[in-house]
A tleap script that builds the chain and sets N, CA, C and O, in Angstrom:
source leaprc.protein.ff14SB
mol = sequence {
  NMET ASN ALA SER PHE GLU LYS TYR LEU ALA
  PRO VAL LYS ALA ILE ASN GLU LEU THR VAL
  ASN ASN VAL GLU LYS VAL ILE ASN HIE GLN
  VAL LYS ALA ILE ASN GLU ASN ALA LYS ILE
  GLY VAL ASP SER LEU LYS ALA ALA ALA ASN
  VAL THR ASP LEU GLU SER TRP LYS ALA TYR
  VAL THR ALA GLN ILE GLU VAL ALA ARG ASN
  ALA SER GLU ALA ALA VAL SER ASP ALA LYS
  ALA TYR ALA GLU MET GLY GLN ALA TYR SER
  ASN GLU VAL ARG GLY ILE LEU GLU ASN ALA
  VAL THR ALA CLYS
}
set mol.1.N position { 28.235 177.753 101.382 }
set mol.1.CA position { 29.130 176.476 101.529 }
set mol.1.C position { 30.021 176.033 100.142 }
set mol.1.O position { 31.244 175.895 100.145 }
set mol.2.N position { 29.617 175.945 99.601 }
set mol.2.CA position { 30.222 175.708 98.005 }
set mol.2.C position { 31.061 176.429 97.769 }
set mol.2.O position { 32.169 175.910 97.911 }
set mol.3.N position { 31.070 177.267 97.509 }
set mol.3.CA position { 32.337 178.696 97.190 }
set mol.3.C position { 33.309 178.741 98.559 }
set mol.3.O position { 34.460 179.079 98.283 }
set mol.4.N position { 33.053 178.446 100.089 }
set mol.4.CA position { 34.186 177.621 100.493 }
set mol.4.C position { 35.291 176.918 100.259 }
set mol.4.O position { 36.500 177.150 100.286 }
set mol.5.N position { 34.313 175.614 99.922 }
set mol.5.CA position { 35.071 174.285 99.504 }
set mol.5.C position { 35.367 175.100 97.818 }
set mol.5.O position { 34.659 174.417 97.079 }
set mol.6.N position { 35.776 175.748 97.291 }
set mol.6.CA position { 35.775 175.251 95.514 }
set mol.6.C position { 36.885 176.288 95.951 }
set mol.6.O position { 37.775 176.197 95.106 }
set mol.7.N position { 37.196 177.156 96.820 }
set mol.7.CA position { 38.433 178.575 97.288 }
set mol.7.C position { 39.699 177.333 98.117 }
set mol.7.O position { 40.899 177.564 98.268 }
set mol.8.N position { 38.948 176.035 98.541 }
set mol.8.CA position { 40.712 175.323 99.482 }
set mol.8.C position { 40.736 174.487 98.345 }
set mol.8.O position { 41.908 174.222 98.075 }
set mol.9.N position { 39.818 173.879 97.444 }
set mol.9.CA position { 40.279 173.065 96.289 }
set mol.9.C position { 41.011 174.037 95.363 }
set mol.9.O position { 41.973 173.535 94.780 }
set mol.10.N position { 40.771 175.251 95.120 }
set mol.10.CA position { 41.784 175.731 94.186 }
set mol.10.C position { 43.084 175.560 94.113 }
set mol.10.O position { 43.687 175.619 93.041 }
set mol.11.N position { 43.676 175.321 95.299 }
set mol.11.CA position { 45.019 175.375 95.258 }
set mol.11.C position { 45.468 173.900 94.263 }
set mol.11.O position { 46.305 173.866 93.361 }
set mol.12.N position { 44.510 172.628 94.835 }
set mol.12.CA position { 44.832 171.463 94.931 }
set mol.12.C position { 44.248 171.468 92.897 }
set mol.12.O position { 44.569 170.769 91.936 }
set mol.13.N position { 43.851 171.960 92.975 }
set mol.13.CA position { 43.381 172.172 91.227 }
set mol.13.C position { 44.242 172.763 90.835 }
set mol.13.O position { 44.373 172.556 89.628 }
set mol.14.N position { 44.881 173.366 91.183 }
set mol.14.CA position { 46.275 174.216 89.928 }
set mol.14.C position { 47.409 173.418 90.516 }
set mol.14.O position { 48.413 173.779 89.903 }
set mol.15.N position { 47.740 172.488 91.426 }
set mol.15.CA position { 48.681 172.077 91.258 }
set mol.15.C position { 48.616 170.905 90.640 }
set mol.15.O position { 49.690 170.542 90.159 }
set mol.16.N position { 47.146 169.746 90.401 }
set mol.16.CA position { 46.814 169.210 90.016 }
set mol.16.C position { 47.491 169.220 87.913 }
set mol.16.O position { 48.084 168.412 87.198 }
set mol.17.N position { 46.954 170.542 87.743 }
set mol.17.CA position { 46.821 170.556 86.448 }
set mol.17.C position { 48.538 171.120 86.012 }
set mol.17.O position { 48.866 171.030 84.829 }
set mol.18.N position { 49.403 171.602 86.892 }
set mol.18.CA position { 50.448 171.668 86.750 }
set mol.18.C position { 51.004 170.667 86.769 }
set mol.18.O position { 52.067 170.694 86.149 }
set mol.19.N position { 50.626 169.282 87.456 }
set mol.19.CA position { 51.893 168.181 87.424 }
set mol.19.C position { 51.072 167.133 86.076 }
set mol.19.O position { 51.652 166.108 85.715 }
set mol.20.N position { 50.106 167.419 85.619 }
set mol.20.CA position { 49.872 166.947 84.779 }
set mol.20.C position { 50.846 167.577 83.843 }
set mol.20.O position { 51.771 166.915 83.371 }
set mol.21.N position { 50.678 168.767 83.576 }
set mol.21.CA position { 51.539 169.761 82.249 }
set mol.21.C position { 53.048 169.193 82.440 }
set mol.21.O position { 53.809 169.265 81.475 }
set mol.22.N position { 53.395 168.759 83.380 }
set mol.22.CA position { 54.997 168.461 83.511 }
set mol.22.C position { 54.925 167.532 83.248 }
set mol.22.O position { 55.270 167.398 82.074 }
set mol.23.N position { 54.628 166.620 83.714 }
set mol.23.CA position { 54.481 165.277 83.390 }
set mol.23.C position { 53.861 164.904 82.014 }
set mol.23.O position { 53.555 163.719 81.880 }
set mol.24.N position { 53.631 165.754 80.964 }
set mol.24.CA position { 53.550 165.363 80.164 }
set mol.24.C position { 54.747 166.192 78.739 }
set mol.24.O position { 54.774 165.853 77.556 }
set mol.25.N position { 55.635 167.352 79.441 }
set mol.25.CA position { 56.356 167.832 78.939 }
set mol.25.C position { 57.656 166.973 79.664 }
set mol.25.O position { 58.616 167.145 78.912 }
set mol.26.N position { 57.982 166.298 80.581 }
set mol.26.CA position { 58.523 164.661 80.556 }
set mol.26.C position { 58.960 163.690 79.298 }
set mol.26.O position { 59.931 163.310 78.643 }
set mol.27.N position { 57.070 163.527 79.486 }
set mol.27.CA position { 57.078 162.298 78.434 }
set mol.27.C position { 57.428 163.266 77.082 }
set mol.27.O position { 58.570 163.147 76.639 }
set mol.28.N position { 56.823 163.895 76.631 }
set mol.28.CA position { 57.689 164.567 75.201 }
set mol.28.C position { 58.879 164.093 75.147 }
set mol.28.O position { 59.340 163.204 74.432 }
set mol.29.N position { 59.529 164.965 76.228 }
set mol.29.CA position { 61.206 164.907 76.350 }
set mol.29.C position { 61.715 163.470 76.175 }
set mol.29.O position { 62.591 163.080 75.403 }
set mol.30.N position { 61.017 162.797 77.009 }
set mol.30.CA position { 61.694 161.563 76.994 }
set mol.30.C position { 61.233 160.684 75.726 }
set mol.30.O position { 61.938 159.693 75.540 }
set mol.31.N position { 60.452 160.824 75.061 }
set mol.31.CA position { 59.758 160.438 73.479 }
set mol.31.C position { 60.485 160.650 71.987 }
set mol.31.O position { 60.465 160.091 70.890 }
set mol.32.N position { 61.275 162.033 72.743 }
set mol.32.CA position { 62.217 162.813 71.731 }
set mol.32.C position { 63.535 161.994 72.115 }
set mol.32.O position { 64.236 161.670 71.156 }
set mol.33.N position { 63.900 161.676 73.193 }
set mol.33.CA position { 65.133 161.201 73.334 }
set mol.33.C position { 65.014 159.261 72.837 }
set mol.33.O position { 66.019 158.594 72.593 }
set mol.34.N position { 63.940 158.844 72.804 }
set mol.34.CA position { 63.657 157.981 72.142 }
set mol.34.C position { 64.270 157.064 70.840 }
set mol.34.O position { 64.764 155.992 70.491 }
set mol.35.N position { 63.712 158.692 70.346 }
set mol.35.CA position { 63.684 158.304 69.154 }
set mol.35.C position { 64.840 158.958 68.322 }
set mol.35.O position { 65.076 158.807 67.123 }
set mol.36.N position { 65.482 159.695 69.215 }
set mol.36.CA position { 67.125 160.218 68.399 }
set mol.36.C position { 67.744 159.165 68.968 }
set mol.36.O position { 68.569 158.571 68.274 }
set mol.37.N position { 67.572 158.846 69.909 }
set mol.37.CA position { 68.253 157.232 69.827 }
set mol.37.C position { 68.435 155.824 69.695 }
set mol.37.O position { 69.195 155.055 70.284 }
set mol.38.N position { 67.313 155.583 68.517 }
set mol.38.CA position { 66.822 154.368 67.878 }
set mol.38.C position { 67.207 154.834 66.389 }
set mol.38.O position { 67.109 154.259 65.305 }
set mol.39.N position { 67.663 156.046 66.746 }
set mol.39.CA position { 67.657 156.783 65.012 }
set mol.39.C position { 69.085 156.850 65.081 }
set mol.39.O position { 69.643 157.052 64.003 }
set mol.40.N position { 70.101 156.681 66.504 }
set mol.40.CA position { 71.513 156.807 66.177 }
set mol.40.C position { 71.994 155.258 65.788 }
set mol.40.O position { 72.713 154.864 64.870 }
set mol.41.N position { 71.243 154.473 66.955 }
set mol.41.CA position { 71.496 153.084 66.720 }
set mol.41.C position { 70.703 152.106 65.373 }
set mol.41.O position { 70.798 150.944 64.977 }
set mol.42.N position { 70.009 153.169 65.029 }
set mol.42.CA position { 69.603 151.997 63.504 }
set mol.42.C position { 70.512 152.672 61.824 }
set mol.42.O position { 70.489 152.232 60.674 }
set mol.43.N position { 71.247 153.929 62.470 }
set mol.43.CA position { 72.242 154.143 61.664 }
set mol.43.C position { 73.643 154.017 61.709 }
set mol.43.O position { 74.445 154.039 60.776 }
set mol.44.N position { 73.876 153.850 63.206 }
set mol.44.CA position { 75.220 153.115 63.509 }
set mol.44.C position { 74.741 151.588 63.145 }
set mol.44.O position { 75.321 151.228 62.120 }
set mol.45.N position { 74.429 151.228 63.330 }
set mol.45.CA position { 73.920 149.157 62.387 }
set mol.45.C position { 74.007 149.553 60.912 }
set mol.45.O position { 74.607 148.655 60.321 }
set mol.46.N position { 73.713 150.361 60.229 }
set mol.46.CA position { 73.652 150.768 59.009 }
set mol.46.C position { 75.068 151.064 57.910 }
set mol.46.O position { 75.282 150.906 56.708 }
set mol.47.N position { 76.046 151.707 59.402 }
set mol.47.CA position { 77.070 152.644 59.019 }
set mol.47.C position { 78.498 151.013 59.285 }
set mol.47.O position { 79.645 151.066 58.841 }
set mol.48.N position { 78.055 150.097 59.889 }
set mol.48.CA position { 78.660 148.695 60.715 }
set mol.48.C position { 78.873 147.844 59.442 }
set mol.48.O position { 79.942 147.400 59.024 }
set mol.49.N position { 77.285 147.667 58.762 }
set mol.49.CA position { 76.962 146.736 57.299 }
set mol.49.C position { 78.023 147.081 56.516 }
set mol.49.O position { 78.731 146.220 55.993 }
set mol.50.N position { 78.236 148.437 56.361 }
set mol.50.CA position { 78.710 148.533 54.903 }
set mol.50.C position { 80.644 149.143 55.122 }
set mol.50.O position { 81.359 149.881 54.444 }
set mol.51.N position { 80.896 148.240 56.607 }
set mol.51.CA position { 82.568 148.006 56.649 }
set mol.51.C position { 83.016 147.025 56.106 }
set mol.51.O position { 82.638 145.896 56.419 }
set mol.52.N position { 83.992 147.276 55.102 }
set mol.52.CA position { 84.165 146.013 53.630 }
set mol.52.C position { 85.698 145.682 53.639 }
set mol.52.O position { 86.179 144.735 53.017 }
set mol.53.N position { 86.649 146.842 54.659 }
set mol.53.CA position { 88.047 146.353 54.667 }
set mol.53.C position { 88.331 147.071 55.946 }
set mol.53.O position { 87.585 147.349 56.885 }
set mol.54.N position { 90.124 147.397 55.661 }
set mol.54.CA position { 90.697 148.000 56.937 }
set mol.54.C position { 90.441 149.664 57.019 }
set mol.54.O position { 90.619 150.259 58.082 }
set mol.55.N position { 90.123 150.173 56.120 }
set mol.55.CA position { 89.675 151.418 55.952 }
set mol.55.C position { 88.534 152.015 56.588 }
set mol.55.O position { 88.608 152.999 57.325 }
set mol.56.N position { 87.477 151.404 56.293 }
set mol.56.CA position { 86.222 151.707 55.732 }
set mol.56.C position { 85.395 151.508 57.464 }
set mol.56.O position { 84.428 151.947 58.087 }
set mol.57.N position { 86.969 150.195 57.700 }
set mol.57.CA position { 86.936 150.288 59.758 }
set mol.57.C position { 86.840 151.442 60.261 }
set mol.57.O position { 85.906 152.081 60.746 }
set mol.58.N position { 88.535 151.746 59.992 }
set mol.58.CA position { 88.562 152.956 60.909 }
set mol.58.C position { 87.711 154.277 61.021 }
set mol.58.O position { 87.502 155.036 61.967 }
set mol.59.N position { 87.241 154.272 59.529 }
set mol.59.CA position { 86.560 155.213 59.719 }
set mol.59.C position { 84.863 154.977 60.767 }
set mol.59.O position { 84.469 155.584 61.763 }
set mol.60.N position { 84.227 153.835 59.964 }
set mol.60.CA position { 83.561 153.213 60.943 }
set mol.60.C position { 83.681 153.588 62.792 }
set mol.60.O position { 82.617 153.988 63.266 }
set mol.61.N position { 84.561 153.507 63.529 }
set mol.61.CA position { 85.449 153.802 64.380 }
set mol.61.C position { 85.104 154.801 64.780 }
set mol.61.O position { 84.121 154.984 65.498 }
set mol.62.N position { 86.152 155.921 64.223 }
set mol.62.CA position { 86.612 156.739 64.089 }
set mol.62.C position { 84.708 157.534 64.408 }
set mol.62.O position { 84.410 158.071 65.474 }
set mol.63.N position { 83.937 157.424 63.470 }
set mol.63.CA position { 82.326 158.238 63.481 }
set mol.63.C position { 81.753 157.982 64.689 }
set mol.63.O position { 81.031 158.713 65.369 }
set mol.64.N position { 82.336 156.317 64.997 }
set mol.64.CA position { 81.708 155.935 65.985 }
set mol.64.C position { 81.893 156.602 67.079 }
set mol.64.O position { 80.946 156.660 67.863 }
set mol.65.N position { 83.407 157.408 67.483 }
set mol.65.CA position { 83.520 157.717 68.913 }
set mol.65.C position { 82.981 159.264 68.911 }
set mol.65.O position { 82.730 159.873 69.951 }
set mol.66.N position { 82.835 159.834 67.552 }
set mol.66.CA position { 81.766 161.626 67.429 }
set mol.66.C position { 80.731 160.723 67.989 }
set mol.66.O position { 80.876 160.579 69.203 }
set mol.67.N position { 79.467 159.897 67.351 }
set mol.67.CA position { 78.715 159.451 67.863 }
set mol.67.C position { 78.571 159.327 69.087 }
set mol.67.O position { 77.643 159.971 69.577 }
set mol.68.N position { 79.443 158.446 70.037 }
set mol.68.CA position { 79.314 158.322 71.641 }
set mol.68.C position { 79.554 160.177 72.129 }
set mol.68.O position { 79.287 160.407 73.309 }
set mol.69.N position { 79.903 161.081 71.496 }
set mol.69.CA position { 80.251 161.704 72.273 }
set mol.69.C position { 79.338 162.699 72.224 }
set mol.69.O position { 79.229 163.473 73.176 }
set mol.70.N position { 78.582 162.808 71.139 }
set mol.70.CA position { 77.313 163.223 70.540 }
set mol.70.C position { 76.189 163.076 71.904 }
set mol.70.O position { 75.725 164.008 72.560 }
set mol.71.N position { 75.934 161.624 72.078 }
set mol.71.CA position { 75.205 160.934 72.941 }
set mol.71.C position { 75.323 161.228 74.335 }
set mol.71.O position { 74.388 161.344 75.128 }
set mol.72.N position { 76.544 161.339 74.573 }
set mol.72.CA position { 77.798 162.374 76.224 }
set mol.72.C position { 76.630 163.476 76.427 }
set mol.72.O position { 75.618 163.527 77.127 }
set mol.73.N position { 77.283 164.386 75.428 }
set mol.73.CA position { 76.612 165.622 74.944 }
set mol.73.C position { 75.434 166.017 75.657 }
set mol.73.O position { 75.259 166.797 76.593 }
set mol.74.N position { 74.344 164.980 74.701 }
set mol.74.CA position { 73.103 164.756 74.575 }
set mol.74.C position { 72.464 164.746 76.439 }
set mol.74.O position { 71.714 165.407 77.157 }
set mol.75.N position { 73.328 163.569 76.517 }
set mol.75.CA position { 73.163 162.906 77.905 }
set mol.75.C position { 72.517 164.459 79.096 }
set mol.75.O position { 71.486 164.765 79.695 }
set mol.76.N position { 73.797 164.976 78.893 }
set mol.76.CA position { 74.209 166.102 79.769 }
set mol.76.C position { 73.126 166.873 79.732 }
set mol.76.O position { 72.377 166.931 80.707 }
set mol.77.N position { 72.855 167.696 78.395 }
set mol.77.CA position { 71.799 168.492 78.390 }
set mol.77.C position { 70.551 167.715 78.574 }
set mol.77.O position { 69.660 168.459 78.984 }
set mol.78.N position { 70.223 166.681 78.446 }
set mol.78.CA position { 68.582 166.052 79.203 }
set mol.78.C position { 68.860 165.997 80.364 }
set mol.78.O position { 67.891 165.365 80.784 }
set mol.79.N position { 69.605 166.234 81.390 }
set mol.79.CA position { 69.516 166.176 82.577 }
set mol.79.C position { 69.347 167.249 83.373 }
set mol.79.O position { 68.813 167.285 84.481 }
set mol.80.N position { 70.008 168.436 82.522 }
set mol.80.CA position { 70.334 169.967 82.982 }
set mol.80.C position { 68.863 170.325 82.637 }
set mol.80.O position { 68.477 171.384 83.131 }
set mol.81.N position { 68.123 169.755 82.011 }
set mol.81.CA position { 66.147 170.018 81.332 }
set mol.81.C position { 65.894 169.621 82.068 }
set mol.81.O position { 65.523 170.538 82.800 }
set mol.82.N position { 65.726 168.270 82.816 }
set mol.82.CA position { 64.933 167.328 83.668 }
set mol.82.C position { 64.990 168.329 84.704 }
set mol.82.O position { 63.941 168.909 84.986 }
set mol.83.N position { 66.464 168.733 85.550 }
set mol.83.CA position { 66.689 169.327 86.847 }
set mol.83.C position { 65.848 170.774 86.546 }
set mol.83.O position { 65.056 171.005 87.459 }
set mol.84.N position { 65.842 171.792 85.476 }
set mol.84.CA position { 65.121 173.256 85.239 }
set mol.84.C position { 63.742 172.635 85.378 }
set mol.84.O position { 63.085 172.951 86.369 }
set mol.85.N position { 63.156 171.665 84.367 }
set mol.85.CA position { 61.821 171.364 84.679 }
set mol.85.C position { 60.979 171.219 85.951 }
set mol.85.O position { 59.978 171.868 86.257 }
set mol.86.N position { 61.834 169.835 86.905 }
set mol.86.CA position { 61.571 169.766 88.217 }
set mol.86.C position { 62.245 170.785 89.514 }
set mol.86.O position { 62.051 170.511 90.699 }
set mol.87.N position { 62.949 171.828 89.121 }
set mol.87.CA position { 63.144 173.179 89.760 }
set mol.87.C position { 61.682 174.199 89.161 }
set mol.87.O position { 61.072 174.973 89.899 }
set mol.88.N position { 61.419 174.013 88.005 }
set mol.88.CA position { 60.176 174.597 87.374 }
set mol.88.C position { 59.121 174.589 88.208 }
set mol.88.O position { 58.497 175.403 88.888 }
set mol.89.N position { 59.100 173.633 88.007 }
set mol.89.CA position { 57.630 172.790 89.401 }
set mol.89.C position { 58.050 173.134 90.615 }
set mol.89.O position { 57.491 174.223 90.741 }
set mol.90.N position { 58.377 173.038 91.150 }
set mol.90.CA position { 58.965 172.792 92.757 }
set mol.90.C position { 58.639 175.021 93.053 }
set mol.90.O position { 58.394 175.515 94.154 }
set mol.91.N position { 58.752 175.769 91.821 }
set mol.91.CA position { 58.728 177.168 92.221 }
set mol.91.C position { 57.699 177.445 92.131 }
set mol.91.O position { 57.263 178.456 92.682 }
set mol.92.N position { 56.844 176.522 91.294 }
set mol.92.CA position { 55.139 176.716 90.804 }
set mol.92.C position { 54.786 176.293 91.876 }
set mol.92.O position { 54.484 177.134 92.723 }
set mol.93.N position { 54.706 174.994 92.189 }
set mol.93.CA position { 54.140 174.126 93.477 }
set mol.93.C position { 54.505 175.216 94.882 }
set mol.93.O position { 53.429 175.616 95.327 }
set mol.94.N position { 55.266 175.583 95.392 }
set mol.94.CA position { 55.819 176.538 96.279 }
set mol.94.C position { 54.731 178.197 96.029 }
set mol.94.O position { 54.055 178.549 96.996 }
set mol.95.N position { 54.692 178.849 95.040 }
set mol.95.CA position { 53.829 179.899 94.707 }
set mol.95.C position { 52.178 179.877 95.047 }
set mol.95.O position { 51.386 180.685 95.533 }
set mol.96.N position { 52.074 178.056 94.352 }
set mol.96.CA position { 50.840 178.266 94.436 }
set mol.96.C position { 50.029 178.328 95.810 }
set mol.96.O position { 48.930 178.764 96.151 }
set mol.97.N position { 51.577 177.395 96.716 }
set mol.97.CA position { 50.613 177.064 98.108 }
set mol.97.C position { 50.935 178.762 98.962 }
set mol.97.O position { 50.108 179.266 99.722 }
set mol.98.N position { 51.986 179.268 98.694 }
set mol.98.CA position { 51.775 180.877 99.161 }
set mol.98.C position { 50.397 181.726 99.527 }
set mol.98.O position { 49.592 182.200 100.328 }
set mol.99.N position { 50.958 181.433 97.986 }
set mol.99.CA position { 49.129 181.918 97.677 }
set mol.99.C position { 48.033 181.209 98.538 }
set mol.99.O position { 47.313 181.898 99.260 }
set mol.100.N position { 47.924 180.196 98.496 }
set mol.100.CA position { 46.771 179.958 98.876 }
set mol.100.C position { 46.691 179.889 100.911 }
set mol.100.O position { 45.729 179.658 101.644 }
set mol.101.N position { 48.001 180.170 101.208 }
set mol.101.CA position { 47.970 180.038 102.621 }
set mol.101.C position { 47.714 182.093 102.818 }
set mol.101.O position { 46.947 182.496 103.692 }
set mol.102.N position { 48.219 182.774 102.196 }
set mol.102.CA position { 47.924 184.409 101.759 }
set mol.102.C position { 46.885 184.535 101.866 }
set mol.102.O position { 46.576 185.176 102.870 }
set mol.103.N position { 45.694 184.040 100.957 }
set mol.103.CA position { 44.502 183.650 100.584 }
set mol.103.C position { 43.803 183.848 101.687 }
set mol.103.O position { 42.872 184.650 101.763 }
set mol.104.N position { 44.148 183.236 102.473 }
set mol.104.CA position { 43.148 182.456 103.862 }
set mol.104.C position { 42.828 183.521 104.807 }
set mol.104.O position { 42.172 183.272 105.819 }
savepdb mol mol.pdb
quit
């Protein structure tokens, strides 16, 4: 009875472990993005504090355009990474379930 019960719980356990690992990956990715965005914000504030004349203002605005472009590219990259993580998770869950069904 115990072995039979463990056999049925094995896929559940595998999916739970997979879910925890996937959540950890997402959280780590989000923490990294938060840190990067915080650094960008602080750097932008420091740069703004150094604006003293028209030329430094122009340099600041030009630099901010580049910052915005980089942030936009990072957002696209993050979206792709999340999509890939989701697809991988889905594929792995499907594999676990298929194996569980064929093993019975």
